[in-house]
Backbone as CSV, one residue per row, in Angstrom:
resi,resn,N_x,N_y,N_z,CA_x,CA_y,CA_z,C_x,C_y,C_z
1,UNK,8.393,55.835,27.509,9.140,55.987,26.465,10.745,55.655,27.495
2,UNK,11.634,54.773,27.121,12.647,54.536,27.436,13.686,55.251,27.557
3,UNK,14.404,55.890,28.265,15.305,56.774,28.060,16.355,56.382,27.091
4,UNK,17.409,57.052,26.130,18.148,56.945,25.893,19.941,57.414,26.082
5,UNK,20.943,56.563,26.307,21.771,57.055,27.244,22.274,57.784,26.110
6,UNK,23.588,58.750,26.440,24.378,59.425,25.887,25.594,58.581,25.255
7,UNK,25.719,57.527,25.932,26.938,56.680,25.315,26.596,55.479,25.389
8,UNK,27.112,54.280,24.363,27.203,53.557,24.303,28.340,52.049,25.371
9,UNK,28.123,51.079,26.070,28.847,50.604,26.628,29.449,49.246,26.388
10,UNK,30.537,49.106,25.844,31.043,47.765,24.611,32.277,47.339,25.848
11,UNK,32.354,46.055,25.391,33.428,45.256,25.904,34.255,44.763,24.277
12,UNK,35.266,45.011,25.055,36.672,44.951,23.494,37.746,44.049,23.727
13,UNK,37.768,42.728,23.073,38.580,41.840,23.200,39.885,42.294,22.268
14,UNK,41.291,42.462,23.227,42.252,43.283,22.330,43.318,42.190,22.505
15,UNK,44.210,41.847,21.145,45.455,41.405,21.324,46.830,41.820,21.065
16,UNK,47.615,41.421,21.868,49.009,42.721,21.376,49.813,41.895,20.368
17,UNK,50.024,42.271,19.379,50.535,41.440,18.382,52.052,42.216,18.197
18,UNK,53.178,42.815,18.903,54.049,43.276,18.933,54.096,45.074,18.668
19,UNK,53.203,45.427,18.250,53.106,46.457,17.843,52.172,47.336,18.668
20,UNK,51.727,46.864,19.911,50.766,47.367,20.819,49.557,46.600,20.741
21,UNK,47.984,47.327,21.003,47.089,46.132,21.622,46.485,46.893,20.683
22,UNK,45.995,45.926,19.544,44.618,46.013,18.572,43.512,45.090,18.941
23,UNK,42.619,45.806,19.006,40.856,45.578,18.896,40.628,43.990,17.878
24,UNK,40.372,43.138,18.452,40.063,41.970,17.727,38.277,41.700,17.560
25,UNK,37.279,41.937,18.799,35.786,41.719,18.389,35.832,42.849,19.534
26,UNK,34.107,43.396,19.462,33.658,43.448,20.497,32.184,43.271,20.509
27,UNK,31.397,43.485,21.855,30.187,43.401,22.284,29.454,44.108,23.174
28,UNK,28.564,44.447,22.860,27.525,45.358,23.966,28.184,44.965,25.537
29,UNK,27.753,45.395,26.510,28.157,45.098,27.963,27.012,44.852,28.218
30,UNK,26.280,43.947,27.688,25.068,42.655,28.841,25.748,41.360,28.881
31,UNK,24.738,40.998,29.330,25.046,39.500,29.894,25.368,38.712,28.572
32,UNK,24.867,38.701,27.908,24.787,38.186,26.460,26.247,38.206,25.638
33,UNK,26.923,39.668,25.857,27.737,40.397,25.435,29.060,39.768,26.108
34,UNK,29.008,40.021,27.377,29.932,39.230,28.244,30.582,37.657,28.079
35,UNK,29.381,37.288,27.913,29.552,35.152,27.429,30.230,35.643,25.997
36,UNK,29.752,36.571,25.461,30.431,36.149,23.894,31.465,36.520,23.856
37,UNK,31.707,37.726,24.516,33.469,38.113,24.796,34.424,36.737,25.246
38,UNK,33.722,36.503,26.432,34.703,34.974,27.095,35.206,34.640,25.964
39,UNK,33.706,33.566,25.474,33.917,32.581,24.635,34.824,33.319,23.259
40,UNK,35.188,34.313,22.478,35.746,34.545,21.815,37.356,34.198,22.317
41,UNK,37.266,34.801,23.675,38.568,34.898,24.246,39.070,33.811,24.533
42,UNK,38.549,32.691,25.044,39.157,31.150,24.789,39.113,30.686,23.418
43,UNK,38.421,31.083,22.028,38.969,30.562,21.351,39.939,31.525,21.037
44,UNK,40.484,32.392,20.668,41.926,33.195,20.599,43.101,32.282,21.477
45,UNK,42.525,32.007,22.647,43.477,31.457,23.507,44.041,30.088,22.864
46,UNK,43.029,29.240,22.505,43.239,27.847,22.237,43.956,27.838,20.805
47,UNK,43.739,28.721,19.653,44.257,28.649,18.666,45.422,29.274,18.224
48,UNK,45.633,30.271,18.964,46.476,31.291,18.158,47.510,31.634,19.707
49,UNK,47.514,31.511,20.884,48.056,31.688,21.943,48.412,33.007,22.119
50,UNK,49.293,33.794,22.342,49.882,35.149,22.632,49.020,35.790,23.930
51,UNK,48.893,37.360,23.944,48.523,37.947,24.977,47.203,38.433,24.566
52,UNK,46.172,38.575,25.539,45.190,38.869,25.489,44.637,39.863,26.182
53,UNK,43.847,40.764,26.685,42.755,41.348,27.446,41.363,42.082,27.554
54,UNK,40.397,42.030,28.236,39.064,42.589,27.854,38.879,44.023,28.488
55,UNK,38.914,44.450,27.650,38.909,45.978,28.640,37.089,46.894,28.237
56,UNK,36.763,47.573,28.705,35.554,48.287,28.492,35.862,49.406,27.828
57,UNK,34.513,49.821,27.033,35.299,51.289,26.158,33.705,51.817,26.089
58,UNK,33.374,53.588,26.459,32.384,53.770,26.294,32.675,54.551,24.673
59,UNK,31.664,54.539,24.275,31.333,55.561,23.073,29.958,56.168,22.691
60,UNK,30.324,57.402,22.028,29.186,58.246,21.860,28.068,57.171,21.307
61,UNK,26.956,57.700,21.419,25.625,57.079,21.012,24.965,57.593,20.008
62,UNK,25.023,56.646,18.367,24.307,57.216,17.656,23.167,57.843,17.891
63,UNK,22.307,57.031,18.662,20.988,57.521,18.497,20.336,58.386,19.490
64,UNK,21.350,59.232,20.524,21.485,59.940,21.407,21.066,61.332,20.687
65,UNK,20.298,61.840,21.151,19.663,63.828,20.539,19.414,64.232,21.845
66,UNK,20.239,65.566,22.016,19.906,66.658,23.309,18.732,67.250,22.912
67,UNK,18.128,67.340,24.251,16.398,68.243,24.030,17.174,69.486,23.823
């Protein structure tokens, strides 16, 4: 049986819109998720301009149950 992690790890694309950083989209921290976030970053830079960053975020996993 595969072990369920206590946390989910995400990559989050954020944009700065003069009121601080806002989350634009998120994906799991896997190879496919990292590629998806980079592609979204390219699209945002091409279409809107502005300042963007990619951060790592850790959130509690709803599937995790303490034994």
